[in-house]
N, C-alpha and C positions, 0 to 999 in steps of 0.2 A: 383128764376124767373122761374127754370125749375124742375118739377118733374116727373120723370118716374116710374111706379108702376108693377111691377109683369110683366111686358114686355114679351112675348112668341111667337114666329115665329117658324115654322116647314117647309121645303122644302121637300117632301116627305117622308122620315125616318129621315133626317137629323134635328135635333134640333139645329138653327143658334143662338136661343136666348132662353134661358130656366129662366123664372122667374127673370128678371134683373129687380132691385131697384137702382135709380140712382137721385143724389140731385144736382143742380148747382147751384151756386148764382150768384147774379148778378154784373157784372164788374169785372169779374174774367175770367182767361184763365184755362180751364180745361181740362187735357189730357184725352185720352181713348185710355189704350195701349194693347196690344193683338197680339198673333202669328197669322199668315196668317191664315185665316177662322175660327178666334174667333168668329166672329160676329158683329164686331165694326162697318163696312159698314151697314150691315142688320138693327142693332140698329139705325143709325142715316139715312136711309133711310126709316124707319118705323118714326122718328121723323121729316123727311121732307115729308110725305104724299106718296112716291113713293111705301111704301109697308103697309099695313093693317094687325095689329097685330092680332094675334089668341086667344090672353088673355091681358090684362093690361089697363091700362089707361094712359094718359099725362097731367099734370097740368102745366099752365102758370101763373103764379102769382096768384097761388092757386086756378086757375079756369079751369074747365074740359074743354079740348080740343078736339075736333072731326077733326083731321086731314085729310080730304079722299083724298087729293091730294095736289101738290106741290102750285097751286094756292090758297088755304086756307093757307098752311104753310105760304106762303108769304103775305098774310093778317094779321095773327098772328106775322108777325115780323121775320120770321125766312127763314136764307138764306143758301146756300151748296153751296162750291166748291167740286164737285165730282173729284175721284181719275183719272177716265176719262172723261175729259172734254166733256160738253155737249153745242158743237158750231158749228155752220152750216159754212163748208170752203168756199162757195161760196159767202159769205155775208161778209162786212166789220165789224169790230171792233164795230165800232158805231151801226151797224143795229142787230147786236149778243147781245150787251147791252142791248139793249130798247125791244128787242123782246117780246112781250106778254102784256108789258107797253106802247106801242107808243103813239103819242100823234097826233090828227087828226086834220084838220080844212077843213070843208064843204066835208067831205067824203076825204081828200086827207093826205098821211103823212105829216107831218111838224118834222123835227128835228132842230130848230133853239132852242128852249129852251132845249131840250136834251143836244145838244151838247155843251151849255152853261153851262151846271150842271156837264157833264160828265170831261168838261175840269178843273171846280171849284175843283172838288174832287181830279182829276188826280193831281193837283198841291198840294192839299192839303195832300195828302198821299204817296205823291213822286212816282205814277203810271203811267210812262210817257206812253202813247199809240198812236202809228197813226192811228185815227178813219176813216179813210179812206181806208186804207189798207185789202186787204181780209186774213179771217183767217188762208188760207190755205198757205201765203205768209210769215208768220209770226213765231217766234220761238215758242218752247212750254211754255219758260218761261214766254213771252208775252201772250200767251195764257192764261195762268194763272192770268195774270194781268187782261184780259179781263172777266174771271171769277167771280174776287174779286170785280170788277168796277160794273157787273151786280147786285151784293148784294148790294153796296153802292149805287146805284143807285135808288133802291126799297126803301132805308131808313129800311133794316133789321136792327134788334139789337140781335138776335142770331145768330152768326154769325159759322156755321161748316165747320171746312176744314179736307177734306179727305185727310190724305199722301199728303200735299201741297207743301213739299221740293223734292218730290222724282225725280224731274226732273231739280231741280236748283243747280248753282253754289255756292260753299262756301259764297261768297261775297252776293249774290243773297239770299239765307238764312238767312245771317245776318239781310239784307234790311228789308228781310219779317217778322222774328221776331220783330223788330222795329214797325212794321206796326200793327202787333197784339198787343202788347203791348201798344200801342197807342189808337186802339180801346177799349181797356179795361179800360186805365185811362179816357176814354169820357164814361164809363159808359155800353157800349157794351159786351154781354156776350160770349166769344168765346169758342168752344167746337173744339180741335187740336186732331183730329186721326192722330198718327205717330208710326213708330219705331224706332224713334231716340233719344235715350236716353237725350243725351247732349242739344236737342231740347227743351225737357219738363224741364230739368232742367233751361233751359235759360230763358223760357216764362211761365210755365204753374205755378200756385199755388197748385194745388190738381191732382191728377193722381188716376183713376179708371183703375183697369187691368181686363181682361176678359180671360177666358181660357176656351176652348171647350164651347162656349156660357154659361157660367154663370159666375157672376161677383165673382170675387178672393176678389176683396176689395178696399176699396181707401185710399191713403197716401197723407200724406202732403211731396209736392216736395222739399222742405226746409231741411228737416230732415231725408229725405229717400235716401241712396246712390244710384246710376247708377247699381250698381252690383246687392242690392237689389230689385230693380223693375225688372232688366233682369231675376232675377230668380223667384220672381213673375208671370212671363210672361211666361216662358219656362218650370218651375216646375225642374231646374236644373242650376248649375255655366256655366255661357257663357265664353270660354277661347279664346281669340284673339292673345295669344302668339305662333306663327305657328312654329317657330323653322324650318326655312326653309332652307334647306340644298343647301350645295354650289353646283353648276354645272358648268360644263364647255361647254359653248355653242357648237354646233355641226355645221351641214351643214345648209345654207341658204334657207328656206323654203318659205318663203315670200320677194319678192323684189319689190318696188316700183320705179320706176325710172320718175324722172322729171314732175309728175303725175300734168295735170292742167285740171280744170273744170271750164266753165264759165256759169253765168246766167245774163241775159242781159247786155251783154258785159263787165261784171264783173267776175274777178278770184276769185272764192268763195274757190277753191283750187290752190293753185298758185307756180308749179315747186317745188311739194313736193318729196323729196327721203328719203327714208328709209330701213332696211331689219329687218327681224326677222328670229333666228335662234333655231334650235332643241334646247329644254332644257333652253329656258328662256320666261320668261314673258316680254313684252316692254308696258308700258301703255304711255296713250298720256291723257295729261292733258290740259285743256282748258275750259274756260267761253261756256258755250252755243253759238252757231250762230257763230262761229269762223271756221267753214269750217268742224267740226269733219263729220256732218253726209253724205256731200255729199263725203269727203274723203272714208268714209266705203262704201258708195252706190257705188260709181267706182270701189271699188276694190272686192266688191261681185257679181258687175252686174246689179245692180239695177239702176243704172245712167250711161248715155254714157261718155267715158272719150274722152277729147278734143284734150289733147297732152300729151304723155308721155306713159310707160306701166307698167303693173302689170303683175308679173311673180311668177307662183307658181309652186314649184317641178319643178323647171327649164321649165317649159313651160310657154310660153306668150299667157296669157288669156284674154289679153286686149277686144278683141274683140268678147269672144266666149260667150255663153250662161250660164245663172247661175247655169243648170244642169251641163252641162259640168264642172265648178268649183267644184261643189260638188262631181262629180265623181272623181275630180283630187285632192283631200286631205281638201277641205273645209268644215268647219262646222261654224254657224254663228249664234248667238244670236243679234235678231236685237234692234234697239232704241225702235222701238214702237213694242210691242207684239201683239198688236191687228189689227194693220195695215199689218205689213211684217212677224208676225210669227204664227197667228193662222188662222184656218177656223171657225168662232164664231158659226157658226151653225151646224158644224158635232161634233160627241161624242169625247170625251179625246181619245178614242180607236186609231181614224183616225188619230187624230192631231199629234199623237207619231209616226205615220209610212210615215208622210206627204214627206218625203225625200228618202223614202224606198218601197214604196207601189208597185213597179214595179217590184222587187225584189222578191225572193225564200226566206222566207217560204209565205209572203205573197200575193203571188199571182199566179195562177196556171192556163196556157190557158189562161190568160187575165181575170181570173174572182179572185176577193179579196177573200182570206180563211180567212174567221172570227173567227175561232177557235184558229188559230195561231196569227192573231193580236191582239184578247184578251188576249191571255199568255204571249205576249210580253209585252202589254200594262198595266197588272197586275203587272208583274216584276217591270217595272219602278215606276208603281204607289207605289209599297210596297219600294223599294231603295230611291226611292226621297221624300218618303211622302208628296203626292200629296193628297190632300184633296179636297173631293166633296161628292154631295149628294147620286150617284148613279154607284160611281164607274170608271170604262170604258167606260160606257155607258152614262155619264154625259154630256150634250150639254155643250162646251165649254163656252158660255157665262153666263151660270148659277154659273160658279166656280170665287171663290174670284179672285182677280187682282193677288196675291203673287203666289198662287198656279195655275195660268195660265203661270207664269215665270217660276216656277218649271216644269212643262210641258216641256216648250221649252229648258231648261237646259238639262231634261234628254234626251229630243230625240239626241240634238245635241251633246252631251258628249258622248253617248252611240254608236252613229253610228261611221263607218271605218273614221277616218280623221287623220291629222298629224298636222292640221292647225287651231286652236279654234279663231275665232275673237267674241270679246265677248262686248257688247256696252250697259253699265248699266247694268250690269249682275244681281245685288243685288237689283234693283229700286221695291220697295213697298213692301220688304222681311224684316221678324222681326228678329232682333239681331240671335237667334237660326239659321234661314235658311241662314243669313248672312254668318256667321262662317262656315256652310255645304257647302256653293257655295265657297266662298275661298278656302275652303282645296280642294275642286274638281278642281277648275283652278289649284293649287300649284301641284297637283297630275297628271294633264295634261301636266304640265311644267316637273316635277319628271319621267312621263313615255317617256320623249325625243321628247314632240309633241311642236311647238311652237306656242305660247298664243300672240295675240293683244288686249291687255284690253283699252277701251275707256270709261271714266267714268268722272261724274261731282264730284266724291265723291274724295275730295283732299288725304285724309285720307286712303281710298281704293286704290289710285294708289301708296302710299308712302307705304303701309304694303305690298303689295304684287306683287311691279314690281321688275324684274331687271336692268331695265333702264328705264329713264322716257324721253318721248318728248313732249315738249311745244308747242301746237298749238296757232296761234294769228293772225287772220285777213286770215288764209288759208294758213299761211305758217308755217313752223317749224321752232322755233326761237331758240330754246335749246334744248341741250341732257344734263341729269345729272344721277348719280348714286344716288340712293334713302338715301345710308347711310351717304352720303356727302353733302346733302342739308337740307336746312330747308322748310316747308310748305311756311314761308312767303318770303322767296325766290324764289320759283317757283309762289306763288301769283303774284311777281311784274313781272315778265316774262308774265303770262298769262293774267294780264292786262294792258302789254305795255309800262308799267313805267319802264320797264329795257328791254336790248336786242335791237337788230337793224331790227325790222320788215320789212326793205326794203331789209334785205340780203336775 
């Protein structure tokens, strides 16, 4: 169905793709595996026409294809769901799906046939979407469904998914994998870029591994263990057995008292109370869209609190500014790295001092001190293995999503703090980086800091938390010791099948 020959792409001195050869069969799910910055997204962006290769050729059904832009890719039947969605916030889901492929009548936009086709596709693939809601008003998981629907609406038969499960709950991941398997059964060709080895095992038949821009090889998924695939990707064995030492939690660092946040007269955070103490990791488990985002935004100052109190280090911070909270010991790894964690048109060096640019040694008499900034940036780049084309001078938006995430984690962990709020900290990271970040979070706890971990990855919350709180419809409905509860039990509370959600 698809063959890539000697694909090469460079950005400055960085060779993102180095003479890559790849064959993909029709009606299969072919996984592309590799570390952050290995060149996976670049390769797929070339296939989708977003980039032009410096060298190499693409063949579709044996015919040479000149894919000069995404419109040509769409005409050739290629669609792509990007890691960072390409949606317009102020448009409805329907408008986003048909954008660029609209029907008109007498020069006016008509959506009758489009609505009918999308509704039929939605039922067929169980992609329930409210077509009249604006993108800014729906969850990230729902936005992903809109991206998938964009491909289906255009009748694409080569479907590229770039990190599609990074923001989904375990139930939603399982649902998506079934959808991908259905696509393959229908004869569609699915290319799955992912770091999650269990998903590759669940859905893919072949897996091609990239490392530092080069093709390591293609393996048969059924006969290759996840440990072997991880080793091919990272170049070493990965160990998720953390042997977390016992800690006796100390003073309360974060206290949330009867917190409520309302949207359109509905309580999205409903009378929530909990605390996080020194030397413990408290994990919040829940399906996306159950109030986690609003809860964290109200604690960190991004959202106004309607009722209740946020107390950090014995100070009531409920109505204080974001900077006040940072100055009072807070560090925050945000859910949306591009929207709330980075300034994409700034260099990497500036992004690494966003919380401390106004302090010595980074400023003197109101002027930024570039030598000090670059020295600090280079230290973090080396410690956290942040990969980019031009080091500290790299523009943030040119860096891969996983390395953007590493930059935020480096900045937040390295600054002065005793409370770390980590939301989806390993989103889009490869197994080697996940292992590293988990160890960093555990070190935070071991250094007697308080950690609040919010993640949609149930195994993540189980692996490194000391206590687990379950959130459902804006309420904390249960609290568990991870050593004394199963994932299935937590899943029942997450879906509301167990526990009194009115309590």
